[in-house]
Every structure is written in structure tokens, then in C-alpha cells.
C-alpha positions in Angstrom: 28.9 19.6 -10.7 29.8 15.9 -10.7 27.2 13.2 -11.0 29.3 10.1 -10.5 26.9 8.6 -8.0 24.0 8.6 -10.5 26.3 7.3 -13.3 27.6 4.4 -11.1 24.0 3.5 -10.2 23.0 3.5 -13.8 25.8 1.1 -14.8 24.9 -1.1 -11.9 21.2 -1.2 -13.0 22.1 -1.9 -16.6 24.7 -4.5 -15.9 23.4 -6.2 -12.7 22.4 -9.9 -13.2 19.8 -11.8 -11.3 20.6 -15.4 -12.1 18.0 -18.1 -11.8 19.0 -21.3 -13.6 21.2 -19.3 -15.9 18.4 -16.8 -16.9 19.0 -13.1 -16.5 16.0 -11.4 -15.0 15.2 -7.7 -15.0 12.9 -6.4 -12.3 10.1 -6.3 -14.9 10.7 -10.0 -15.6 10.6 -10.7 -11.9 7.2 -9.0 -11.5 5.8 -10.8 -14.5 7.0 -14.0 -12.9 5.2 -13.1 -9.7 2.0 -12.3 -11.7 2.1 -15.8 -13.3 2.3 -17.4 -9.8 -0.9 -15.7 -8.7 -4.4 -16.7 -9.5 -6.0 -13.3 -10.4 -9.7 -13.9 -11.2 -10.6 -10.3 -10.6 -8.0 -8.8 -12.9 -6.3 -6.9 -10.1 -3.0 -7.1 -12.0 -4.5 -6.2 -15.4 -2.2 -3.2 -15.6 0.9 -5.4 -15.3 1.3 -5.5 -19.1 2.2 -1.9 -19.9 5.7 -0.8 -20.8 6.9 0.8 -17.6 6.6 -1.5 -14.6 7.0 1.4 -12.1 3.5 2.6 -13.1 1.8 -0.8 -12.5 -0.8 -1.1 -9.8 0.6 -1.7 -6.4 4.2 -1.0 -7.4 6.4 1.9 -6.3 10.0 2.5 -7.5 12.8 4.7 -6.3 14.5 7.3 -8.5 16.5 4.6 -10.2 13.4 2.5 -11.1 14.2 -0.2 -8.5 11.1 -1.7 -7.0 10.8 -0.6 -3.4 7.2 -1.4 -2.6 4.7 -4.1 -3.5 1.4 -3.1 -1.8 -2.0 -4.7 -2.7 -4.8 -5.1 -0.1 -7.5 -7.6 -1.1 -11.1 -6.7 -0.7 -14.6 -8.1 -0.9 -16.8 -9.7 1.8 -17.5 -13.3 2.6 -18.3 -15.3 -0.5 -17.2 -12.6 -2.9 -14.3 -14.7 -4.0 -14.7 -17.8 -6.2 -11.9 -19.7 -4.5 -11.3 -20.6 -0.9 -13.2 -18.3 1.3 -11.6 -19.3 4.6 -9.2 -16.3 4.5 -10.2 -13.6 7.0 -12.0 -10.8 5.0 -11.1 -7.2 6.0 -14.8 -6.6 6.8 -14.6 -9.1 9.6 -12.3 -7.0 11.7 -15.3 -5.7 13.6 -15.4 -9.1 15.3 -12.2 -7.9 17.2 -13.4 -4.9 19.2 -10.1 -3.8 20.5 -8.4 -3.6 17.2 -8.9 0.1 17.1 -6.4 0.4 19.9 -3.7 -1.2 17.8 -3.2 -1.9 14.1 -6.0 -0.4 12.1 -6.9 -1.0 8.5 -9.6 0.8 6.5 -11.4 -1.9 4.5 -12.6 0.4 1.9 -9.1 0.9 0.6 -8.9 -2.7 -0.5 -9.3 -3.6 -4.2 -12.4 -5.4 -5.4 -11.1 -8.9 -5.4 -8.4 -11.1 -4.0 -5.1 -12.6 -5.2 -4.8 -16.4 -4.7 -2.0 -18.9 -5.2 1.4 -19.1 -3.6 4.0 -16.5 -2.9 6.9 -17.0 -5.4 10.5 -17.2 -4.2 11.1 -14.6 -7.0 10.2 -11.9 -4.5 13.5 -12.4 -2.9 15.2 -11.1 -6.0 13.7 -7.7 -5.5 16.7 -6.8 -3.4 15.7 -3.1 -2.9 12.2 -4.0 -1.6 11.2 -2.0 1.5 7.5 -2.7 1.7 5.8 -6.1 1.0 2.1 -5.7 1.8 -0.4 -8.2 0.5 -3.0 -8.4 3.3 -6.6 -9.9 3.0 -6.0 -11.9 -0.1 -6.1 -15.7 -0.4 -2.4 -16.5 -0.6 -1.6 -20.0 0.6 1.4 -22.3 1.3 4.5 -21.4 3.2 6.2 -18.1 3.2 9.3 -18.5 0.9 12.6 -18.5 2.7 13.8 -15.8 0.3 11.5 -13.3 1.9 13.3 -13.8 5.3 16.5 -12.9 3.5 15.5 -9.4 2.3 18.0 -7.1 3.9 16.2 -3.8 3.2 12.7 -4.9 4.0 11.0 -2.5 6.5 7.4 -3.7 6.4 6.1 -7.3 5.9 2.3 -7.4 6.0 0.6 -10.6 5.0 -2.3 -10.5 7.4 -5.6 -12.3 6.7 -4.4 -14.8 4.1 -4.2 -18.7 4.2 -0.5 -18.9 4.8 0.7 -22.0 6.7 4.0 -23.6 7.7 6.4 -22.5 10.4 8.9 -19.7 11.0 12.4 -20.5 9.8 14.8 -21.3 12.6 17.1 -18.5 11.6 16.6 -15.0 10.1 19.2 -14.1 7.5 17.9 -10.6 6.7 15.1 -8.4 8.1 17.6 -6.4 10.2 15.7 -3.2 9.2 12.2 -4.7 9.6 9.9 -2.3 11.5 6.5 -4.0 11.0 5.9 -7.8 11.0 2.2 -8.5 10.5 1.3 -12.1 9.9 -2.0 -12.1 11.9 -4.9 -14.3 11.0 -3.2 -17.0 8.9 -2.6 -20.7 9.6 1.0 -20.5 10.7 1.9 -23.0 13.4 4.9 -24.0 15.5 6.9 -22.0 18.0 8.1 -18.4 17.9 11.8 -18.8 17.1 14.4 -17.2 19.3 16.1 -15.9 16.1 13.4 -13.3 15.8 15.6 -11.2 18.1 17.6 -10.3 15.0 14.8 -8.0 13.9 16.3 -5.3 16.2 14.3 -2.4 14.6 10.9 -4.0 15.1 8.1 -1.6 16.1 5.0 -3.7 15.5 4.7 -7.5 15.9 1.4 -9.2 15.1 1.0 -12.9 15.1 -2.6 -13.0 16.3 -5.1 -15.5 15.0 -2.7 -18.3 14.0 -1.8 -21.7 15.5 1.3 -20.7 17.4 2.2 -23.1 20.2 4.7 -23.4 23.0 6.0 -20.7 25.3 6.9 -17.2 24.4 10.7 -16.9 24.4 12.1 -14.2 26.7 13.6 -12.2 24.0 11.3 -9.2 23.6 13.5 -7.1 25.8 15.8 -6.8 22.8 13.2 -4.8 20.9 14.0 -1.3 22.2 11.6 0.3 19.7 8.6 -2.0 20.1 5.3 -0.2 20.2 2.7 -2.9 19.6 2.7 -6.6 20.4 -0.2 -8.9 19.4 -0.1 -12.6 20.1 -3.8 -13.2 20.7 -5.9 -16.1 19.7 -3.2 -18.7 19.5 -2.3 -21.8 21.6 0.7 -20.3 23.4 1.2 -21.6 26.9 3.6 -21.3 29.8 4.0 -18.3 32.0 4.4 -14.7 30.9 7.9 -14.2 32.1 8.6 -11.2 34.3 11.5 -10.3 32.1 9.5 -10.5 28.9 9.1 -6.8 28.5 12.0 -5.3 30.3 12.7 -2.8 27.5 9.3 -1.4 26.9 9.6 2.4 27.1 7.7 2.8 23.7 5.2 0.0 24.1 1.6 1.1 23.8 -0.4 -2.0 23.1 -0.2 -5.6 24.4 -2.7 -8.3 23.4 -1.9 -11.8 24.7 -5.6 -12.8 25.1 -7.2 -16.1 24.2 -4.2 -18.3 24.8 -3.2 -20.8 27.5 -0.9 -18.7 29.6 -0.5 -19.7 33.2 1.2 -18.2 36.2 0.7 -14.6 37.3 0.6 -11.2 35.6 4.2 -10.0 35.6 4.8 -6.9 37.8 7.3 -5.7 35.2 4.4 -4.5 33.1 4.3 -1.6 35.4 7.4 -0.3 33.7 5.6 0.2 30.4 4.6 3.7 31.2 3.2 4.5 27.7 0.9 1.5 27.7 -2.6 2.3 26.4 -4.2 -1.2 26.1 -3.5 -4.4 28.1 -5.5 -7.4 27.0 -4.9 -10.7 28.9 -8.4 -12.1 28.9 -9.4 -15.7 28.4 -6.2 -17.3 29.7 -5.4 -19.4 32.8 -3.6 -16.7 34.8 -3.6 -17.0 38.6 -2.5 -15.0 41.5 -3.4 -11.4 42.4 -3.4 -8.3 40.2 0.1 -6.6 40.7 0.0 -3.2 42.4 2.7 -2.1 39.9 -0.1 -1.8 37.2 -1.1 1.4 39.1 1.8 3.2 37.4 0.1 2.9 34.0 -1.5 6.3 34.0 -2.1 6.3 30.2 -4.0 3.0 30.2 -7.2 3.2 28.2 -8.2 -0.5 28.0 -7.7 -3.1 30.7 -9.3 -6.5 30.2 -8.1 -9.4 32.4 -11.4 -11.2 32.5 -11.8 -15.0 32.1 -8.8 -16.0 34.2 -8.3 -17.5 37.7 -7.1 -14.4 39.4 -7.8 -14.0 43.1 -7.2 -11.5 45.8 -8.4 -8.0 46.3 -9.7 -5.7 43.6 -6.9 -3.1 43.2 -7.5 0.0 45.4 -5.6 2.1 42.8 -8.3 1.6 40.1 -9.0 5.3 40.3 -5.5 6.2 39.1 -6.3 5.3 35.5 -7.6 8.7 34.5 -7.8 7.8 30.8 -9.4 4.4 31.3 -12.3 3.8 28.8 -12.8 0.0 29.2 -12.2 -2.1 32.2 -13.2 -5.8 32.6 -12.3 -7.9 35.7 -15.1 -10.4 35.1 -15.1 -14.1 35.6 -12.3 -14.2 38.2 -12.1 -15.0 41.9 -11.5 -11.4 43.0 -12.8 -10.1 46.3 -13.0 -6.8 48.1 -14.5 -3.4 47.6 -14.7 -1.4 44.3 -13.1 1.9 45.4 -15.6 4.7 45.8 -13.2 7.0 44.0 -13.6 4.9 40.8 -16.6 7.1 40.1 -14.2 9.9 39.2 -13.0 8.1 36.1 -14.5 10.5 33.6 -13.3 8.8 30.4 -14.8 5.4 31.3 -17.3 4.0 28.8 -17.5 0.3 29.6 -17.3 -1.3 33.0 -17.6 -5.1 33.6 -16.8 -6.2 37.1 -19.0 -9.3 37.1 -17.8 -11.7 39.8 -18.3 -15.4 40.4 -21.5 -16.2 42.1 -19.9 -18.0 45.0 -18.1 -14.9 46.2 -20.0 -13.4 49.1 -17.8 -10.6 50.3 -17.7 -8.4 47.3 -19.2 -5.0 48.0 -19.8 -2.1 45.7 -20.5 1.2 47.5 -23.8 3.0 46.5 -22.0 6.2 45.6 -19.6 4.4 43.3 -22.5 2.7 41.4 -24.5 5.9 41.2 -21.4 7.9 39.9 -20.6 5.3 37.3 -24.1 5.1 36.1 -24.5 8.9 35.8 -21.3 9.5 34.0 -20.9 6.6 31.6 -22.4 6.2 28.1 -22.3 2.4 28.4 -21.9 0.2 31.5 -22.0 -3.4 32.6 -22.0 -3.6 36.3 -23.4 -7.1 37.0 -22.1 -7.7 40.5 -23.3 -11.1 41.7 -23.1 -12.4 45.3 -24.5 -15.3 47.3 -27.2 -12.9 48.6 -28.6 -12.1 45.1 -31.6 -14.0 43.8 -32.1 -14.9 40.2 -35.0 -13.3 38.3 -37.7 -15.4 36.7 -35.8 -15.0 33.4 -32.8 -16.6 34.9 -30.5 -13.9 33.7 -31.1 -10.8 35.8 -29.7 -10.4 39.3 -30.8 -8.1 42.2 -28.5 -5.4 43.5 -29.7 -3.1 46.3 -33.4 -3.5 45.4 -33.0 -2.9 41.6 -32.2 -5.2 38.8 -29.8 -4.2 36.2 -32.6 -4.0 33.6 -34.5 -1.7 35.9 -31.5 0.6 36.4 -31.0 0.7 32.6 -34.6 1.4 32.0 -34.7 4.3 34.5 -31.6 5.9 33.1 -32.8 5.5 29.5 -36.2 7.0 30.3 -34.7 9.9 32.2 -32.4 10.6 29.2 -35.3 10.5 26.7 -37.5 12.8 28.8 -34.5 15.3 29.2 -34.0 15.4 25.5 -37.7 15.9 24.7 -37.9 18.8 27.3 -34.8 20.4 25.7 -36.2 20.2 22.2 -39.5 21.7 23.3 -37.7 24.5 25.0 -35.6 25.2 22.0 -38.6 25.2 19.7 -40.5 27.8 21.6 -37.4 29.9 22.2 -36.6 30.0 18.5 -40.2 30.8 17.6 -40.2 33.7 20.0 -36.8 35.2 19.3 -36.2 34.1 15.7 -39.5 34.1 13.9 -37.8 33.9 10.5 -35.5 31.1 11.5 -36.6 29.0 8.6 -34.3 31.1 6.4 -31.4 29.7 8.4 -31.2 26.7 6.0 -29.6 29.1 3.5 -26.5 29.2 5.6 -25.5 25.9 4.0 -25.1 27.8 0.7 -22.8 30.5 2.2 -19.7 31.7 0.3 -16.8 32.8 2.5 -14.9 35.5 0.6 -11.2 36.5 1.2 -10.9 39.1 -1.6 -13.5 41.4 -3.1 -13.4 41.1 -6.9 -16.1 43.8 -7.4 -18.8 41.3 -8.2 -21.1 39.6 -5.5 -20.3 35.9 -5.1 -23.2 33.7 -4.2 -23.6 30.0 -4.2 -26.3 30.1 -6.9 -24.2 32.4 -9.1 -21.2 30.1 -9.0 -23.3 27.0 -9.7 -25.1 28.7 -12.6 -21.9 30.1 -14.1 -20.3 26.6 -14.2 -23.5 25.2 -15.8 -24.1 23.2 -12.7 -20.6 22.0 -13.0 -21.1 20.8 -16.5 -18.3 18.9 -18.2 -18.2 21.4 -21.0 -16.8 24.0 -18.5 -14.2 21.7 -17.0 -10.7 23.0 -17.6 -8.8 20.4 -15.5 -9.1 17.5 -13.1 -6.8 15.9 -10.5 -6.7 13.9 -7.3 -8.6 16.5 -5.3 -11.3 17.2 -7.8 -12.2 19.0 -11.0 -11.7 22.7 -11.9 -14.4 24.6 -13.9 -14.3 28.0 -15.7 -17.0 30.3 -14.5 -18.0 33.7 -15.9 -19.6 35.4 -12.9 -20.4 38.6 -14.9 -19.4 39.8 -18.4 -15.6 39.9 -18.4 -15.2 38.5 -14.9 -13.9 35.0 -14.9 -12.9 32.8 -12.0 -11.8 29.2 -11.7 -13.9 26.9 -9.4 -12.2 23.8 -8.0 -14.9 21.4 -6.9 -13.5 19.1 -4.3 -14.4 15.4 -3.7 -16.4 15.8 -0.5 -15.6 12.3 0.7 -11.9 13.1 0.9 -12.3 16.1 3.1 -14.4 15.0 6.1 -15.3 17.5 8.8 -16.6 20.9 7.7 -15.4 22.7 10.8 -11.8 21.4 10.4 -12.0 22.2 6.7 -13.1 25.7 7.5 -10.2 26.3 9.9 -7.6 25.0 7.5 -8.9 26.9 4.5 -9.1 30.2 6.4 -5.4 29.8 7.2 -4.7 29.2 3.5 -6.8 32.3 2.6 -4.2 34.5 4.2 -1.3 33.1 2.1 -0.3 35.7 -0.5 2.5 35.8 -3.1 2.8 37.1 -6.7 3.4 33.5 -7.9 0.7 31.7 -6.0 -2.8 31.5 -7.4 -5.2 33.7 -5.4 -7.8 32.0 -3.2 -10.8 34.3 -3.6 -13.2 32.4 -1.5 -14.8 29.0 -0.8 -17.9 27.1 0.1 -18.0 24.1 2.5 -21.0 22.1 3.6 -21.7 18.4 4.2 -22.7 17.9 0.6 -20.6 20.4 -1.4 -17.2 21.9 -1.2 -15.4 24.2 -3.7 -12.7 26.7 -3.8 -12.7 29.9 -6.0 -9.4 31.1 -7.6 -8.4 33.7 -10.0 -8.7 32.5 -13.6 -5.5 32.2 -15.6 -6.1 32.1 -19.4 -3.0 30.3 -20.6 -3.8 27.1 -18.8 -1.2 24.8 -17.2 2.5 24.3 -17.7 1.6 20.8 -18.8 -0.2 22.2 -21.8 2.6 24.7 -22.4 5.2 21.9 -22.6 3.0 19.7 -24.8 2.3 22.5 -27.3 5.6 24.4 -27.3 6.6 22.7 -30.5 4.1 25.1 -32.2 6.0 28.2 -31.1 9.7 29.3 -31.0 11.4 28.3 -27.8 12.3 31.4 -25.7 15.1 30.9 -23.1 13.8 34.0 -21.2 10.3 32.4 -20.8 11.8 29.1 -19.7 13.9 30.9 -17.1 11.1 33.1 -16.0 8.8 30.1 -15.3 11.5 28.2 -13.4 12.2 31.3 -11.2 8.6 32.1 -10.6 7.8 28.6 -9.2 11.0 28.5 -7.2 10.0 31.8 -5.6 6.5 30.5 -4.8 7.9 27.4 -3.1 10.5 29.4 -1.2 7.7 31.6 0.1 5.6 28.6 1.3 8.6 27.0 3.0 10.2 30.0 4.6 7.7 32.8 4.9 4.5 31.1 6.0 3.9 30.3 9.7 3.3 27.4 10.0 5.2 26.5 6.8 3.2 25.0 3.9 4.5 21.9 2.1 2.9 21.4 -1.3 3.6 17.7 -1.7 2.3 17.6 -5.3 4.4 19.9 -7.4 3.9 18.9 -11.1 3.3 20.7 -14.4 -0.5 20.4 -14.2 -0.4 22.3 -10.9 1.5 25.3 -12.4 -0.6 27.8 -14.3 0.3 30.6 -16.7 -1.2 34.0 -17.6 -0.9 35.8 -20.9 2.5 37.1 -20.1 3.8 33.7 -19.1 4.0 34.6 -15.4 3.8 31.3 -13.6 1.5 30.6 -10.6 1.6 27.6 -8.3 -1.8 26.1 -7.5 -3.2 23.5 -5.1 -0.9 24.5 -2.3 -2.1 23.4 1.1 -4.7 20.9 -0.2 -2.5 17.9 0.7 -2.5 19.1 4.3 -6.3 19.3 4.2 -6.4 15.7 3.0 -4.0 14.6 5.7 -6.2 16.1 8.5 -9.2 14.1 7.2 -7.5 10.8 6.5 -5.6 9.9 9.6 -3.5 6.9 8.4 -0.5 5.9 8.0 0.4 7.3 6.6 -2.6 7.6 5.0 -1.2 7.3 2.1 1.3 9.4 0.1 0.0 12.6 -1.4 1.6 13.3 -4.8 1.9 11.9 -8.3 4.1 9.0 -9.4 7.3 10.2 -11.1 7.4 13.4 -9.0 7.3 12.0 -5.5 10.6 12.0 -3.6 11.9 8.4 -2.9 12.1 8.9 0.9 8.5 10.2 0.9 7.2 7.3 -1.1 9.0 4.9 1.2 8.3 6.2 4.7 5.4 8.7 4.2 7.6 11.2 6.1 7.5 14.5 4.2 9.7 17.5 4.4 10.4 20.6 2.3 13.1 18.6 0.5 10.3 16.4 -1.0 9.0 19.6 -2.7 12.6 20.3 -3.9 12.8 16.9 -5.5 9.5 17.4 -7.3 10.6 20.8 -8.5 13.8 19.3 -9.9 11.7 16.8 -12.0 9.5 19.7 -13.2 12.6 21.6 -14.2 13.9 18.7 -16.2 10.6 18.5 -18.0 10.6 22.2 -18.7 14.0 22.2 -20.4 13.7 18.8 -22.2 11.2 17.1 -24.4 10.8 14.2 -22.0 8.1 13.4 -19.4 8.9 12.2 -15.9 8.3 8.7 -17.0 8.7 9.0 -20.7 7.7 6.0 -22.9 11.1 6.2 -24.6 12.8 5.1 -21.3 11.3 1.6 -21.7 14.0 0.8 -24.3 16.5 0.5 -21.5 16.6 -2.9 -19.9 16.1 -1.9 -16.3 13.9 1.1 -17.0 14.7 4.8 -16.5 13.1 7.9 -15.2 13.9 11.5 -16.3 16.4 11.9 -13.5 18.7 9.0 -14.4 18.3 9.8 -18.1 19.5 13.4 -17.6 22.4 12.4 -15.4 23.5 9.8 -17.9 23.7 12.4 -20.6 25.6 14.8 -18.4 28.2 12.2 -17.5 28.7 11.2 -21.1 29.3 14.9 -22.1 26.1 15.0 -24.0 24.3 17.8 -22.1 23.1 19.2 -25.4 20.8 16.2 -25.9 19.0 17.0 -22.6 17.4 20.2 -24.0 14.3 20.4 -26.2 14.8 21.3 -29.8 15.8 25.0 -30.3 16.6 25.7 -26.6 20.3 25.0 -26.9 20.6 27.6 -29.6 18.3 30.1 -27.8 20.2 30.6 -24.6 23.8 30.8 -23.3 25.2 27.3 -23.1 26.8 27.9 -19.7 23.5 29.0 -18.3 21.7 26.0 -19.7 24.2 23.6 -18.3 23.9 25.4 -15.0 20.2 24.9 -14.9 20.6 21.2 -15.8 23.1 20.8 -12.9 20.6 22.5 -10.6 17.8 20.1 -11.6 20.1 17.1 -11.0 21.1 18.5 -7.6 17.4 19.0 -6.6 16.7 15.4 -7.3 19.6 13.9 -5.3 18.8 10.8 -3.4 20.2 12.3 -0.2 18.1 15.0 1.5 21.2 16.8 2.6 22.4 16.9 -1.0 19.4 18.8 -2.1 19.4 22.6 -1.9 16.6 24.6 -0.2 14.2 26.5 -2.4 15.7 29.8 -1.2 19.1 28.6 -2.5 17.5 27.5 -5.8 16.1 31.1 -6.2 19.6 32.6 -5.7 21.2 30.3 -8.2 18.5 31.1 -10.8 18.9 34.8 -10.2 22.6 34.5 -10.9 21.9 33.3 -14.5 19.2 35.9 -15.1 18.9 36.5 -18.9 19.6 39.9 -20.3 16.5 42.0 -20.6 
């Protein structure tokens, strides 16, 4: 196998020069320069002093140790920072109630503190950067022009800072930009026409700035646009009818709290995937276009606080998914359609009309239906025939005030709940006299395999010493594992999960039961599990030799056996091949590493923690939520896009294979001697290209096995870690290649 691609990349990394005033800068030097430009009172960047910059907080690198992501979200509430507190804290997002329909951010993921200072132009020298995300800090000044020239940048997120200045007149880079989020800063000026060069844009958020002028009619160029937020600015002019002509993917539009005039463009009716349309608090005039009736997926419609006139749309009932509708503070007339009572998803209704309108009618059946079926309603319908209550804030409608209606509904609901509770109490006393024992169900153990010993919650907790640290045999991202002797000679391993990461007992139950049916000779056996709101743990078979990580660390104490090395490699390959090809649905591991590979007394290898990343994914719905895996083993495309496939497991397996045959770690300290940094993949490929394959193997292994087989396994590891997904083999193919070099028995 040839490895010219890796060798060429290595030479480029070692010889590339970033010139700034005649000074040669490595990527580590660039990052240290960035650090010096920040004011870091909370010590967020305290890890930016260690040898390998790819392991620094907030930094991700590709397989060639090029920085591809700088991601640090600031945290802390108002007043928690010693500096300027005018930056929007993440916790204040609750002031924007419709944010859940568009960009969402979980504040608890932010660090405790904020970075201050200015963005350094040095960022522009990180030419491989794909993600630049520094939201909810206190960064000030203008955005450096160098950032706008990053040709590979896909996400630019600087929301909630103190950035000022204007957009550049022309964009040199950003051709691959998918997310541009500059919301809630102090950026002013007009939106430049040159933004059209960001042809891959999917999310555009400029809300909460000081943008002025009209919106250029260029958004039809964004064929992939899903979310558009321009709210809370000073934009004026009309919303042009051709503004959103290419909107087949558009789901969220927020142009609220601006100075827009003219009418609502009928072309919005072409955005068939639209879920939220927010145009409130502008100066829009004219009638509501009938074309909006085509938006059957609409969940939020708020056009309140304008100067709209004409009839209330008769097609209101077509919005079957509508949850929030507000037409308040306009000059609308007509009748609320009686069929609007059939909007079963509706939660908030605000149809408050101006007091001088006398011909607005709301049919009784529509009001009654809305009140009966909604969890929350606001149906203040004023007319000239209404009289103000003594409090000055309550109006009459058909003999009842809104407060009276709300009181009647609340009282009815309370009485109904009390009656239901009384009924259940007597029913349970009659038919289940010992029902108090039911609380023990929270300590139930679900068992997949009978090991000949009864498994109870109390036995497990007692056998682990109440999860005492002295019984802990390993820990990781999902929790800690404890050795438990259930009865004399009967040992199990109990993985106690971090409850906060696996929310939803019912969903956890469903997923674990599916994993309980997965069986293979080289997968650890899931014996049973317990899941409640306060405790979750999995019970596995106990493997006495510990993890492959320990085996690699301690093998200097024993003679290296090629047969054992080959056996371990083949066992794990077979386990992964089974997960990828034999399970329905297939299981992606996403965290293959030596500490997740266990050994028995005969050095049979078993893959553990399979399926747990999927459990984490179902409970943390983000964006990508984040990447499951361990730095050094994560495939570059997974780290960059959060899109995972079986080829990501193949990459991780290749890294493990290199560690198994060498004396290096994935990010070995010895790699720091190279100017641009290394990982184990580029190190092994360099040796192979220089004809020094022998140096890739741990002491004694080169003499213990056939040289052609050892070189073959080195080639296989390199192939598994190829940058291109298509260049990596499947695990089934890896198994076949390993079987062809089976050692003689």
C-alpha cells in the first residue's frame, strides 16, 4: 500500500510557513497569540500551556493536527463577570419566548466565566478552521477582516458578545459557511449585498443588533436556507415579494421588532416547510395574504402590533399544527371562523382587536371550543359594545369577563382532578390492599440472562460496597464501573451511569432492552440493568484481565506474543463487524478505544460500552449534541460535522490497532517534538514512507512475528484511518484481511 497522501501532508505541515512580519508561526504559536489577546479572568484557557495544543480546552484538530474547531461558550449570569456586563448572558434567552422554534442553546453547557478583549486577526491564519464558536462571552471591537477570508469556515457563531462595527463590503471567503450567527451584539450599518457569496448558508441570525436600512433582495440565492432571524433591529423599507423566492427548506422567519412597512408578501406562501412566522411590532399595512393558508406546517404565527386591516383570514382552521397565533393590535375586522375550534394543537390564542372596531364577531361555539381544548388562551376581543370593568382592565364578552371565564375553567379543572384522585384512592384500597409495597418497583432489576444467582437491587448495592471507590475498576464518560461479588465465586461488573445524562426512564428502558438482545462472542454480555429516576446501572459479565489499555501499558513486563496481538485485533474487528452488519438496526459504537476493550484470562477480547452513545443521543437532542467519543480516536469528519457512520468506528479501530502494535499512544507526548505536532496516524505513515516500518512496532514484536504479516497489519491500520470515508474498508473487510494473516497454531 502507498501512503503518498499522508507523506505529502506531513511535509506540508512541517514546512508550511505562516509569515507575520517575518516571524514563522506554528498553529500552537497562533493559539498562544490568541490567548494573549484575550482577558481571561476566570482561567478558561488555563489548559493552553500543555505540550499538545490539540488537547487544549475548546480546540479540535484533524488527523494531521490542524486546528479545525475553536469552540468556547461563555457562561455565568448577570453580574458574574468582573468586566463589562452589557453582553447578553445565555440565561437571558428566556426573554425571547420564540427562540425554541429556531436556534437553541443550552446555557448549562457554557463554561463558568467569560472571555473578554478583542478578536485577534491571528484567527485568519488558522486556514483549516471549520468552526469558530465563541458565543456569550464579552468580546468587543470589530470582527477582524481576516475572519471573513476563511475559505473553509462552516460555522461562525459570535452571538451574545459586545462586537461592534459594520459588515465588510465584500466577502472574500466563507463560500462554505452554513451558519452565520452574530445575534445580540452591537453591529450596525446595512446588510451588504455581498453576503450572497455565502451560497451554502443554512442559518442566518443577525437579531438584536443595530442593523439599519432595507433588506437587500438577495435571499433567493440561499437555496439551503432553513432559518432567518433579523429581529430587534432598525431595518426599514418593505419586505419585498421576491425576498424569499427560493425557500423550499425555510422553517423559521423572524423579522419582528423592526420598522418594516408595506404589506406581507404573498410569496411567503411558497415556503411550505415554514414552522414559525414572526412579523410582530412593525408598521406593516394591508390585508393578510390568502397565500399564507398554504403553510400547513405552521406552528407559530405572530403578526400583532402592525397596521394590518381587512378581514380575519377564513382559512385559519387550515393550520392543523398551529400552537401560537396572535393577530392582536391591528385593524382587522370580520368573524373568527367557527372551524378554528378544531385546531387541536393550539396552546396560545391572542385575537385582541382595537377598541374602535365594532363589527368583529366571535361565534359562541368557537369561543367554547377554544376554551375547552387549550391549555392556555388569551381571547380578549374588544368592541365598542363592551364596557370596562371597575379595574379598568377587564372587558365583557357575552355576559362573562375573561377573568370569570378563566376562574370557571380553573375551578372545574381542580374539582375534576380532586374527584379523580378520590376515586383512585378508594379503588386502589379495595382492589390492591397491599399497594404500599408498590414503591419497591423503583428497585427492580431487569434480567436478560440467568447466571444462577438471584439479582436484586440490594444485593448489587451491597456487593459494590454502596458503590465504594475501593471497588471501582474503571471510569469513563458514561459513568464508573465497579466489581461486585454477588455470591462466593460469582463476580459481575456494574456500570453505574450518570443519571443526568440519560433522561427519560421509559426511553432508556426501550433502548436498553434492544441492546440486551445483542449477542456475540466478542461483546461483553449485558446480564441485566436497573433504571429509575435516581439510579441507573448496567450489569455485565466480569473480565479478570482488565482493559486493553492496561495490557498495552504493562506488556513491557511480559514477552510480546504475535499470536495474542493478532487475536485481540481480530476479536475486536469481529465484534464491530457484527454490530455494523448483523444487528437490526445496526449499532454504531462511536467510542472505540483501548479502555473500552476488555480481556479474559485467555486474552480473548471483548468490546464494551456498545450502544451507550446512542442512549446519550436520545436524551441530549442537540446538535449535534455534541460528539460522542474520545479525542485522538474520533474520526475527523465526525468531529467536524457530528455526522456519524460506521466508517467513524473503522477510523477509531485503526488508531487502536496502531496503539496495539506500537509503543505509542494516540496523542503521545513524544510527538510534541515535531514543530506542527503529530498524532499516531501521521507518525506511522511517515515511518512507512521512509522505509522504517520496523520502528512502528513495540520492542520485541518485530522479532516475534512474520515481517510480511506485521507490515500488512500496519498497512491495514493506515488504511482504516484514511481521511476519505471511501478509502476506509468496512469492518467485514478488515476481518477478512486479518484472517488471511492468521498465525500458525
